[in-house]
mmCIF file of the N, C-alpha and C atoms, coordinates in Angstrom:
data_MODEL
# 
_entry.id   MODEL 
# 
loop_
_atom_site.group_PDB 
_atom_site.id 
_atom_site.type_symbol 
_atom_site.label_atom_id 
_atom_site.label_alt_id 
_atom_site.label_comp_id 
_atom_site.label_asym_id 
_atom_site.label_entity_id 
_atom_site.label_seq_id 
_atom_site.pdbx_PDB_ins_code 
_atom_site.Cartn_x 
_atom_site.Cartn_y 
_atom_site.Cartn_z 
_atom_site.occupancy 
_atom_site.B_iso_or_equiv 
_atom_site.pdbx_formal_charge 
_atom_site.auth_seq_id 
_atom_site.auth_comp_id 
_atom_site.auth_asym_id 
_atom_site.auth_atom_id 
_atom_site.pdbx_PDB_model_num 
ATOM 1   N N  . UNK A 1 1  ? 193.354 -173.218 -80.702 1.00 0.00 ? 1  UNK A N  1 
ATOM 2   C CA . UNK A 1 1  ? 192.668 -173.815 -79.978 1.00 0.00 ? 1  UNK A CA 1 
ATOM 3   C C  . UNK A 1 1  ? 192.606 -173.764 -78.057 1.00 0.00 ? 1  UNK A C  1 
ATOM 4   N N  . UNK A 1 2  ? 193.969 -174.413 -78.382 1.00 0.00 ? 2  UNK A N  1 
ATOM 5   C CA . UNK A 1 2  ? 194.701 -174.304 -76.878 1.00 0.00 ? 2  UNK A CA 1 
ATOM 6   C C  . UNK A 1 2  ? 194.848 -172.631 -76.262 1.00 0.00 ? 2  UNK A C  1 
ATOM 7   N N  . UNK A 1 3  ? 195.091 -172.085 -76.574 1.00 0.00 ? 3  UNK A N  1 
ATOM 8   C CA . UNK A 1 3  ? 195.593 -170.659 -76.692 1.00 0.00 ? 3  UNK A CA 1 
ATOM 9   C C  . UNK A 1 3  ? 193.453 -169.868 -76.111 1.00 0.00 ? 3  UNK A C  1 
ATOM 10  N N  . UNK A 1 4  ? 192.799 -170.154 -76.732 1.00 0.00 ? 4  UNK A N  1 
ATOM 11  C CA . UNK A 1 4  ? 191.572 -169.663 -76.471 1.00 0.00 ? 4  UNK A CA 1 
ATOM 12  C C  . UNK A 1 4  ? 190.719 -169.731 -75.087 1.00 0.00 ? 4  UNK A C  1 
ATOM 13  N N  . UNK A 1 5  ? 191.673 -171.505 -74.825 1.00 0.00 ? 5  UNK A N  1 
ATOM 14  C CA . UNK A 1 5  ? 191.155 -172.289 -73.188 1.00 0.00 ? 5  UNK A CA 1 
ATOM 15  C C  . UNK A 1 5  ? 192.039 -171.142 -72.633 1.00 0.00 ? 5  UNK A C  1 
ATOM 16  N N  . UNK A 1 6  ? 193.222 -171.184 -72.598 1.00 0.00 ? 6  UNK A N  1 
ATOM 17  C CA . UNK A 1 6  ? 194.248 -170.260 -71.708 1.00 0.00 ? 6  UNK A CA 1 
ATOM 18  C C  . UNK A 1 6  ? 193.765 -169.143 -71.714 1.00 0.00 ? 6  UNK A C  1 
ATOM 19  N N  . UNK A 1 7  ? 193.143 -168.317 -72.307 1.00 0.00 ? 7  UNK A N  1 
ATOM 20  C CA . UNK A 1 7  ? 192.633 -167.298 -72.009 1.00 0.00 ? 7  UNK A CA 1 
ATOM 21  C C  . UNK A 1 7  ? 191.105 -166.929 -71.509 1.00 0.00 ? 7  UNK A C  1 
ATOM 22  N N  . UNK A 1 8  ? 190.277 -167.888 -71.824 1.00 0.00 ? 8  UNK A N  1 
ATOM 23  C CA . UNK A 1 8  ? 189.403 -168.444 -70.779 1.00 0.00 ? 8  UNK A CA 1 
ATOM 24  C C  . UNK A 1 8  ? 188.985 -168.239 -69.227 1.00 0.00 ? 8  UNK A C  1 
ATOM 25  N N  . UNK A 1 9  ? 190.382 -169.078 -69.485 1.00 0.00 ? 9  UNK A N  1 
ATOM 26  C CA . UNK A 1 9  ? 191.095 -170.250 -67.938 1.00 0.00 ? 9  UNK A CA 1 
ATOM 27  C C  . UNK A 1 9  ? 191.364 -168.599 -66.925 1.00 0.00 ? 9  UNK A C  1 
ATOM 28  N N  . UNK A 1 10 ? 192.605 -167.945 -67.777 1.00 0.00 ? 10 UNK A N  1 
ATOM 29  C CA . UNK A 1 10 ? 192.875 -166.647 -66.944 1.00 0.00 ? 10 UNK A CA 1 
ATOM 30  C C  . UNK A 1 10 ? 191.698 -165.570 -66.763 1.00 0.00 ? 10 UNK A C  1 
ATOM 31  N N  . UNK A 1 11 ? 190.761 -165.488 -67.532 1.00 0.00 ? 11 UNK A N  1 
ATOM 32  C CA . UNK A 1 11 ? 189.488 -164.505 -67.360 1.00 0.00 ? 11 UNK A CA 1 
ATOM 33  C C  . UNK A 1 11 ? 189.118 -164.724 -66.329 1.00 0.00 ? 11 UNK A C  1 
ATOM 34  N N  . UNK A 1 12 ? 188.271 -166.261 -66.530 1.00 0.00 ? 12 UNK A N  1 
ATOM 35  C CA . UNK A 1 12 ? 187.586 -166.973 -64.722 1.00 0.00 ? 12 UNK A CA 1 
ATOM 36  C C  . UNK A 1 12 ? 188.005 -166.967 -64.150 1.00 0.00 ? 12 UNK A C  1 
ATOM 37  N N  . UNK A 1 13 ? 189.288 -167.211 -63.701 1.00 0.00 ? 13 UNK A N  1 
ATOM 38  C CA . UNK A 1 13 ? 190.424 -166.840 -62.636 1.00 0.00 ? 13 UNK A CA 1 
ATOM 39  C C  . UNK A 1 13 ? 190.982 -165.445 -62.194 1.00 0.00 ? 13 UNK A C  1 
ATOM 40  N N  . UNK A 1 14 ? 190.809 -164.523 -63.271 1.00 0.00 ? 14 UNK A N  1 
ATOM 41  C CA . UNK A 1 14 ? 190.945 -163.222 -62.914 1.00 0.00 ? 14 UNK A CA 1 
ATOM 42  C C  . UNK A 1 14 ? 188.869 -162.950 -62.113 1.00 0.00 ? 14 UNK A C  1 
ATOM 43  N N  . UNK A 1 15 ? 188.026 -162.757 -62.916 1.00 0.00 ? 15 UNK A N  1 
ATOM 44  C CA . UNK A 1 15 ? 187.249 -162.678 -62.281 1.00 0.00 ? 15 UNK A CA 1 
ATOM 45  C C  . UNK A 1 15 ? 186.967 -163.016 -60.755 1.00 0.00 ? 15 UNK A C  1 
ATOM 46  N N  . UNK A 1 16 ? 187.195 -164.211 -61.181 1.00 0.00 ? 16 UNK A N  1 
ATOM 47  C CA . UNK A 1 16 ? 186.425 -164.663 -59.158 1.00 0.00 ? 16 UNK A CA 1 
ATOM 48  C C  . UNK A 1 16 ? 187.590 -164.651 -57.986 1.00 0.00 ? 16 UNK A C  1 
ATOM 49  N N  . UNK A 1 17 ? 188.897 -164.219 -58.638 1.00 0.00 ? 17 UNK A N  1 
ATOM 50  C CA . UNK A 1 17 ? 189.744 -163.453 -57.937 1.00 0.00 ? 17 UNK A CA 1 
ATOM 51  C C  . UNK A 1 17 ? 189.417 -161.819 -57.520 1.00 0.00 ? 17 UNK A C  1 
ATOM 52  N N  . UNK A 1 18 ? 188.229 -161.265 -58.244 1.00 0.00 ? 18 UNK A N  1 
ATOM 53  C CA . UNK A 1 18 ? 187.724 -159.871 -58.131 1.00 0.00 ? 18 UNK A CA 1 
ATOM 54  C C  . UNK A 1 18 ? 186.497 -159.832 -56.993 1.00 0.00 ? 18 UNK A C  1 
ATOM 55  N N  . UNK A 1 19 ? 186.089 -161.240 -57.408 1.00 0.00 ? 19 UNK A N  1 
ATOM 56  C CA . UNK A 1 19 ? 184.681 -161.336 -56.638 1.00 0.00 ? 19 UNK A CA 1 
ATOM 57  C C  . UNK A 1 19 ? 185.208 -161.755 -55.286 1.00 0.00 ? 19 UNK A C  1 
ATOM 58  N N  . UNK A 1 20 ? 185.810 -162.631 -54.801 1.00 0.00 ? 20 UNK A N  1 
ATOM 59  C CA . UNK A 1 20 ? 186.704 -163.064 -53.332 1.00 0.00 ? 20 UNK A CA 1 
ATOM 60  C C  . UNK A 1 20 ? 187.125 -161.766 -52.790 1.00 0.00 ? 20 UNK A C  1 
ATOM 61  N N  . UNK A 1 21 ? 187.866 -160.944 -53.521 1.00 0.00 ? 21 UNK A N  1 
ATOM 62  C CA . UNK A 1 21 ? 188.426 -159.941 -53.046 1.00 0.00 ? 21 UNK A CA 1 
ATOM 63  C C  . UNK A 1 21 ? 186.786 -158.560 -51.828 1.00 0.00 ? 21 UNK A C  1 
ATOM 64  N N  . UNK A 1 22 ? 186.139 -158.768 -53.244 1.00 0.00 ? 22 UNK A N  1 
ATOM 65  C CA . UNK A 1 22 ? 185.150 -158.093 -52.926 1.00 0.00 ? 22 UNK A CA 1 
ATOM 66  C C  . UNK A 1 22 ? 184.210 -158.315 -51.620 1.00 0.00 ? 22 UNK A C  1 
ATOM 67  N N  . UNK A 1 23 ? 183.904 -159.733 -51.545 1.00 0.00 ? 23 UNK A N  1 
ATOM 68  C CA . UNK A 1 23 ? 183.241 -160.922 -50.563 1.00 0.00 ? 23 UNK A CA 1 
ATOM 69  C C  . UNK A 1 23 ? 184.313 -160.316 -48.997 1.00 0.00 ? 23 UNK A C  1 
ATOM 70  N N  . UNK A 1 24 ? 185.765 -160.622 -49.423 1.00 0.00 ? 24 UNK A N  1 
ATOM 71  C CA . UNK A 1 24 ? 186.282 -160.859 -48.118 1.00 0.00 ? 24 UNK A CA 1 
ATOM 72  C C  . UNK A 1 24 ? 185.747 -158.877 -47.886 1.00 0.00 ? 24 UNK A C  1 
ATOM 73  N N  . UNK A 1 25 ? 186.542 -158.122 -48.559 1.00 0.00 ? 25 UNK A N  1 
ATOM 74  C CA . UNK A 1 25 ? 185.885 -156.091 -48.022 1.00 0.00 ? 25 UNK A CA 1 
ATOM 75  C C  . UNK A 1 25 ? 184.941 -156.137 -47.475 1.00 0.00 ? 25 UNK A C  1 
ATOM 76  N N  . UNK A 1 26 ? 183.809 -156.551 -48.075 1.00 0.00 ? 26 UNK A N  1 
ATOM 77  C CA . UNK A 1 26 ? 182.846 -156.343 -47.904 1.00 0.00 ? 26 UNK A CA 1 
ATOM 78  C C  . UNK A 1 26 ? 182.142 -157.175 -46.298 1.00 0.00 ? 26 UNK A C  1 
ATOM 79  N N  . UNK A 1 27 ? 183.452 -157.587 -45.926 1.00 0.00 ? 27 UNK A N  1 
ATOM 80  C CA . UNK A 1 27 ? 182.808 -158.187 -44.264 1.00 0.00 ? 27 UNK A CA 1 
ATOM 81  C C  . UNK A 1 27 ? 182.602 -159.476 -44.324 1.00 0.00 ? 27 UNK A C  1 
ATOM 82  N N  . UNK A 1 28 ? 181.786 -159.945 -45.845 1.00 0.00 ? 28 UNK A N  1 
ATOM 83  C CA . UNK A 1 28 ? 180.898 -160.911 -45.282 1.00 0.00 ? 28 UNK A CA 1 
ATOM 84  C C  . UNK A 1 28 ? 181.757 -162.680 -45.194 1.00 0.00 ? 28 UNK A C  1 
ATOM 85  N N  . UNK A 1 29 ? 183.147 -162.585 -45.943 1.00 0.00 ? 29 UNK A N  1 
ATOM 86  C CA . UNK A 1 29 ? 183.829 -163.453 -45.785 1.00 0.00 ? 29 UNK A CA 1 
ATOM 87  C C  . UNK A 1 29 ? 185.349 -162.822 -44.854 1.00 0.00 ? 29 UNK A C  1 
ATOM 88  N N  . UNK A 1 30 ? 186.058 -163.336 -44.525 1.00 0.00 ? 30 UNK A N  1 
ATOM 89  C CA . UNK A 1 30 ? 187.568 -163.087 -43.556 1.00 0.00 ? 30 UNK A CA 1 
ATOM 90  C C  . UNK A 1 30 ? 188.707 -163.486 -44.033 1.00 0.00 ? 30 UNK A C  1 
ATOM 91  N N  . UNK A 1 31 ? 189.795 -163.265 -44.069 1.00 0.00 ? 31 UNK A N  1 
ATOM 92  C CA . UNK A 1 31 ? 190.721 -163.746 -44.918 1.00 0.00 ? 31 UNK A CA 1 
ATOM 93  C C  . UNK A 1 31 ? 191.419 -164.915 -45.037 1.00 0.00 ? 31 UNK A C  1 
ATOM 94  N N  . UNK A 1 32 ? 190.842 -165.702 -44.015 1.00 0.00 ? 32 UNK A N  1 
ATOM 95  C CA . UNK A 1 32 ? 191.041 -167.131 -43.695 1.00 0.00 ? 32 UNK A CA 1 
ATOM 96  C C  . UNK A 1 32 ? 190.315 -167.552 -44.331 1.00 0.00 ? 32 UNK A C  1 
ATOM 97  N N  . UNK A 1 33 ? 189.019 -166.878 -45.195 1.00 0.00 ? 33 UNK A N  1 
ATOM 98  C CA . UNK A 1 33 ? 188.462 -167.712 -45.742 1.00 0.00 ? 33 UNK A CA 1 
ATOM 99  C C  . UNK A 1 33 ? 188.512 -167.957 -47.456 1.00 0.00 ? 33 UNK A C  1 
ATOM 100 N N  . UNK A 1 34 ? 189.906 -166.901 -47.632 1.00 0.00 ? 34 UNK A N  1 
ATOM 101 C CA . UNK A 1 34 ? 190.458 -166.908 -48.733 1.00 0.00 ? 34 UNK A CA 1 
ATOM 102 C C  . UNK A 1 34 ? 190.586 -168.433 -49.550 1.00 0.00 ? 34 UNK A C  1 
ATOM 103 N N  . UNK A 1 35 ? 190.905 -168.857 -48.321 1.00 0.00 ? 35 UNK A N  1 
ATOM 104 C CA . UNK A 1 35 ? 191.174 -170.300 -50.270 1.00 0.00 ? 35 UNK A CA 1 
ATOM 105 C C  . UNK A 1 35 ? 190.477 -170.989 -49.868 1.00 0.00 ? 35 UNK A C  1 
ATOM 106 N N  . UNK A 1 36 ? 189.059 -171.577 -49.554 1.00 0.00 ? 36 UNK A N  1 
ATOM 107 C CA . UNK A 1 36 ? 187.959 -172.155 -49.276 1.00 0.00 ? 36 UNK A CA 1 
ATOM 108 C C  . UNK A 1 36 ? 187.136 -171.249 -50.502 1.00 0.00 ? 36 UNK A C  1 
ATOM 109 N N  . UNK A 1 37 ? 186.744 -170.006 -50.297 1.00 0.00 ? 37 UNK A N  1 
ATOM 110 C CA . UNK A 1 37 ? 186.462 -168.938 -51.460 1.00 0.00 ? 37 UNK A CA 1 
ATOM 111 C C  . UNK A 1 37 ? 186.889 -169.574 -52.592 1.00 0.00 ? 37 UNK A C  1 
ATOM 112 N N  . UNK A 1 38 ? 188.123 -169.722 -53.080 1.00 0.00 ? 38 UNK A N  1 
ATOM 113 C CA . UNK A 1 38 ? 188.980 -169.812 -53.715 1.00 0.00 ? 38 UNK A CA 1 
ATOM 114 C C  . UNK A 1 38 ? 188.466 -171.625 -54.858 1.00 0.00 ? 38 UNK A C  1 
ATOM 115 N N  . UNK A 1 39 ? 187.926 -172.532 -53.774 1.00 0.00 ? 39 UNK A N  1 
ATOM 116 C CA . UNK A 1 39 ? 187.351 -173.871 -54.385 1.00 0.00 ? 39 UNK A CA 1 
ATOM 117 C C  . UNK A 1 39 ? 185.879 -173.563 -54.762 1.00 0.00 ? 39 UNK A C  1 
ATOM 118 N N  . UNK A 1 40 ? 185.060 -172.430 -54.804 1.00 0.00 ? 40 UNK A N  1 
ATOM 119 C CA . UNK A 1 40 ? 184.202 -172.751 -55.058 1.00 0.00 ? 40 UNK A CA 1 
ATOM 120 C C  . UNK A 1 40 ? 184.125 -171.754 -56.631 1.00 0.00 ? 40 UNK A C  1 
ATOM 121 N N  . UNK A 1 41 ? 183.196 -172.069 -57.640 1.00 0.00 ? 41 UNK A N  1 
ATOM 122 C CA . UNK A 1 41 ? 182.635 -171.805 -58.769 1.00 0.00 ? 41 UNK A CA 1 
ATOM 123 C C  . UNK A 1 41 ? 182.912 -170.894 -59.520 1.00 0.00 ? 41 UNK A C  1 
ATOM 124 N N  . UNK A 1 42 ? 182.832 -170.521 -60.909 1.00 0.00 ? 42 UNK A N  1 
ATOM 125 C CA . UNK A 1 42 ? 182.591 -168.626 -60.712 1.00 0.00 ? 42 UNK A CA 1 
ATOM 126 C C  . UNK A 1 42 ? 180.613 -168.580 -60.333 1.00 0.00 ? 42 UNK A C  1 
ATOM 127 N N  . UNK A 1 43 ? 180.081 -169.037 -60.745 1.00 0.00 ? 43 UNK A N  1 
ATOM 128 C CA . UNK A 1 43 ? 178.932 -168.855 -60.673 1.00 0.00 ? 43 UNK A CA 1 
ATOM 129 C C  . UNK A 1 43 ? 178.426 -169.327 -59.091 1.00 0.00 ? 43 UNK A C  1 
ATOM 130 N N  . UNK A 1 44 ? 179.238 -169.827 -58.341 1.00 0.00 ? 44 UNK A N  1 
ATOM 131 C CA . UNK A 1 44 ? 178.656 -169.492 -56.514 1.00 0.00 ? 44 UNK A CA 1 
ATOM 132 C C  . UNK A 1 44 ? 179.333 -168.290 -55.946 1.00 0.00 ? 44 UNK A C  1 
ATOM 133 N N  . UNK A 1 45 ? 179.629 -168.172 -56.593 1.00 0.00 ? 45 UNK A N  1 
ATOM 134 C CA . UNK A 1 45 ? 181.038 -166.470 -56.330 1.00 0.00 ? 45 UNK A CA 1 
ATOM 135 C C  . UNK A 1 45 ? 179.920 -165.498 -57.073 1.00 0.00 ? 45 UNK A C  1 
ATOM 136 N N  . UNK A 1 46 ? 179.090 -166.028 -57.897 1.00 0.00 ? 46 UNK A N  1 
ATOM 137 C CA . UNK A 1 46 ? 179.174 -164.365 -58.385 1.00 0.00 ? 46 UNK A CA 1 
ATOM 138 C C  . UNK A 1 46 ? 177.030 -164.612 -57.666 1.00 0.00 ? 46 UNK A C  1 
ATOM 139 N N  . UNK A 1 47 ? 176.708 -165.594 -57.305 1.00 0.00 ? 47 UNK A N  1 
ATOM 140 C CA . UNK A 1 47 ? 175.630 -165.775 -56.312 1.00 0.00 ? 47 UNK A CA 1 
ATOM 141 C C  . UNK A 1 47 ? 175.755 -164.726 -55.437 1.00 0.00 ? 47 UNK A C  1 
ATOM 142 N N  . UNK A 1 48 ? 177.246 -165.587 -54.457 1.00 0.00 ? 48 UNK A N  1 
ATOM 143 C CA . UNK A 1 48 ? 177.347 -165.270 -53.055 1.00 0.00 ? 48 UNK A CA 1 
ATOM 144 C C  . UNK A 1 48 ? 177.402 -163.442 -53.125 1.00 0.00 ? 48 UNK A C  1 
ATOM 145 N N  . UNK A 1 49 ? 177.903 -162.933 -54.308 1.00 0.00 ? 49 UNK A N  1 
ATOM 146 C CA . UNK A 1 49 ? 177.884 -161.021 -54.280 1.00 0.00 ? 49 UNK A CA 1 
ATOM 147 C C  . UNK A 1 49 ? 176.704 -160.708 -54.305 1.00 0.00 ? 49 UNK A C  1 
ATOM 148 N N  . UNK A 1 50 ? 176.076 -161.075 -55.598 1.00 0.00 ? 50 UNK A N  1 
ATOM 149 C CA . UNK A 1 50 ? 174.334 -160.886 -55.868 1.00 0.00 ? 50 UNK A CA 1 
ATOM 150 C C  . UNK A 1 50 ? 173.505 -160.997 -54.486 1.00 0.00 ? 50 UNK A C  1 
ATOM 151 N N  . UNK A 1 51 ? 174.230 -161.921 -53.782 1.00 0.00 ? 51 UNK A N  1 
ATOM 152 C CA . UNK A 1 51 ? 173.508 -162.283 -52.500 1.00 0.00 ? 51 UNK A CA 1 
ATOM 153 C C  . UNK A 1 51 ? 173.987 -161.002 -51.560 1.00 0.00 ? 51 UNK A C  1 
ATOM 154 N N  . UNK A 1 52 ? 174.768 -160.851 -51.339 1.00 0.00 ? 52 UNK A N  1 
ATOM 155 C CA . UNK A 1 52 ? 175.539 -159.815 -50.567 1.00 0.00 ? 52 UNK A CA 1 
ATOM 156 C C  . UNK A 1 52 ? 174.605 -157.774 -51.164 1.00 0.00 ? 52 UNK A C  1 
ATOM 157 N N  . UNK A 1 53 ? 174.854 -158.084 -52.401 1.00 0.00 ? 53 UNK A N  1 
ATOM 158 C CA . UNK A 1 53 ? 174.202 -156.879 -52.772 1.00 0.00 ? 53 UNK A CA 1 
ATOM 159 C C  . UNK A 1 53 ? 173.038 -156.334 -51.889 1.00 0.00 ? 53 UNK A C  1 
ATOM 160 N N  . UNK A 1 54 ? 172.561 -157.415 -52.026 1.00 0.00 ? 54 UNK A N  1 
ATOM 161 C CA . UNK A 1 54 ? 170.524 -157.758 -52.185 1.00 0.00 ? 54 UNK A CA 1 
ATOM 162 C C  . UNK A 1 54 ? 171.100 -157.204 -50.835 1.00 0.00 ? 54 UNK A C  1 
ATOM 163 N N  . UNK A 1 55 ? 171.788 -157.817 -49.309 1.00 0.00 ? 55 UNK A N  1 
ATOM 164 C CA . UNK A 1 55 ? 171.424 -157.997 -47.981 1.00 0.00 ? 55 UNK A CA 1 
ATOM 165 C C  . UNK A 1 55 ? 171.789 -156.701 -48.373 1.00 0.00 ? 55 UNK A C  1 
ATOM 166 N N  . UNK A 1 56 ? 172.799 -155.801 -49.053 1.00 0.00 ? 56 UNK A N  1 
ATOM 167 C CA . UNK A 1 56 ? 172.961 -154.146 -49.054 1.00 0.00 ? 56 UNK A CA 1 
ATOM 168 C C  . UNK A 1 56 ? 172.478 -153.379 -48.831 1.00 0.00 ? 56 UNK A C  1 
ATOM 169 N N  . UNK A 1 57 ? 171.526 -153.852 -49.629 1.00 0.00 ? 57 UNK A N  1 
ATOM 170 C CA . UNK A 1 57 ? 170.722 -152.981 -50.140 1.00 0.00 ? 57 UNK A CA 1 
ATOM 171 C C  . UNK A 1 57 ? 169.262 -152.564 -48.554 1.00 0.00 ? 57 UNK A C  1 
ATOM 172 N N  . UNK A 1 58 ? 168.686 -154.118 -48.822 1.00 0.00 ? 58 UNK A N  1 
ATOM 173 C CA . UNK A 1 58 ? 168.166 -153.825 -47.497 1.00 0.00 ? 58 UNK A CA 1 
ATOM 174 C C  . UNK A 1 58 ? 168.346 -153.776 -46.123 1.00 0.00 ? 58 UNK A C  1 
ATOM 175 N N  . UNK A 1 59 ? 169.498 -153.317 -46.213 1.00 0.00 ? 59 UNK A N  1 
ATOM 176 C CA . UNK A 1 59 ? 169.730 -152.308 -45.121 1.00 0.00 ? 59 UNK A CA 1 
ATOM 177 C C  . UNK A 1 59 ? 169.662 -151.207 -45.011 1.00 0.00 ? 59 UNK A C  1 
ATOM 178 N N  . UNK A 1 60 ? 169.891 -150.863 -45.971 1.00 0.00 ? 60 UNK A N  1 
ATOM 179 C CA . UNK A 1 60 ? 169.712 -149.754 -46.206 1.00 0.00 ? 60 UNK A CA 1 
ATOM 180 C C  . UNK A 1 60 ? 168.268 -148.412 -45.973 1.00 0.00 ? 60 UNK A C  1 
ATOM 181 N N  . UNK A 1 61 ? 167.320 -150.166 -46.867 1.00 0.00 ? 61 UNK A N  1 
ATOM 182 C CA . UNK A 1 61 ? 166.048 -149.623 -47.071 1.00 0.00 ? 61 UNK A CA 1 
ATOM 183 C C  . UNK A 1 61 ? 165.085 -149.570 -45.269 1.00 0.00 ? 61 UNK A C  1 
ATOM 184 N N  . UNK A 1 62 ? 165.667 -150.631 -44.271 1.00 0.00 ? 62 UNK A N  1 
ATOM 185 C CA . UNK A 1 62 ? 165.816 -150.989 -42.986 1.00 0.00 ? 62 UNK A CA 1 
ATOM 186 C C  . UNK A 1 62 ? 165.476 -149.400 -42.044 1.00 0.00 ? 62 UNK A C  1 
# 
C-alpha cells in the first residue's frame, strides 16, 4: 500500500512540475514565481493551465 502511495505522490509531483514549466514557458509566470507555484495543488495548476490555453485561443481569434 505504501508503495502505491509513493508512486502516486511521484506521479502527482511530476505532473505539477510539468505544469509549472509550461506556465513559466508560456510567460504567465516568471522563474521567480516557481517557489510560489509549487505550493499550488495539482487541481489549481491544471486550472491555471486551462485558463492559459483559453487565453491563447482568444488571442488567435481576435
